[in-house]
Every structure is written in structure tokens, then in C-alpha cells.
Phi, psi and omega in degrees: 000124181280171177303320178297318181293324175297313188294314177306312180303309182304318175293315178301320181293321175303323181287330173291321178298312176303324173294325186289314183296319176300328178292330175292321177291315183306313186299313185297327180277358181073020181267075186292326167297326178292320185293326180299317183292320183289329176288323174302313175302308180306320176298313180292331173288323179292324176292317189293329180280355185066031175263081178306320179296323185292318185286327176300322182282321179296319180296330176292319174304317186299311181306310188277344167297334174072179183296159168309139178089352179260167179261156182299141171295164169302133176109355182303310173314308181298323180285332173295314185299312175304318176301312183304317180289331177283342175276322173309310179306313177296321172298314183298323179288327175291326179290325184279353179086006178288141180295157176269162187260125171249000000 
């Protein structure tokens, strides 16, 4: 991985991280429509960045947030925690130079 590739991958993951933080803020404020939109965008960002485990975790968050107009289902906090752990693992993989899965 060249320095440029590493920098690009770092920036891609940074956008995922900022989106996950925004998701958490929306959930804390009870802004579930905003949280749903962020979760969908986060899924796409993680897919574009090649972080399959983050995609899976983000899809789970989307699932437990439920359809528009509903309240989040039981397990939402656990899904967000799993998302956080998946992002941590992606960051650790990036630091160690392991390639992303596209």
C-alpha cells in the first residue's frame, strides 16, 4: 500500500467514523428519521470504502431502527455497539496494513 493509498483509506474510514458519531448523536436526541438516513448513508460509505464488516454492522443498525415512523426495536444499543467494534477493527486493520475487501 503506497502512502497515497494509505491516506485515501484513512480519509475514507474517517468519513465512516464521523457518520457513526452523527448516528449516535441522532439516536441520543431521539431523531430517528435522521438516524435512519445516516445509517443508510453509513452503509454506502462503508461499502465504498471496502469495509465489509462495517457494512454488515450498519445494516443491522438500519434493521433495528425499523421502518419510518416507528421506534427503534430492542437491541438498537447492541447494534450500535457492534458497529463501533466493527469500525475499530477496520481501523486496526488499516493501521496494520491489511488490505480491505472490495
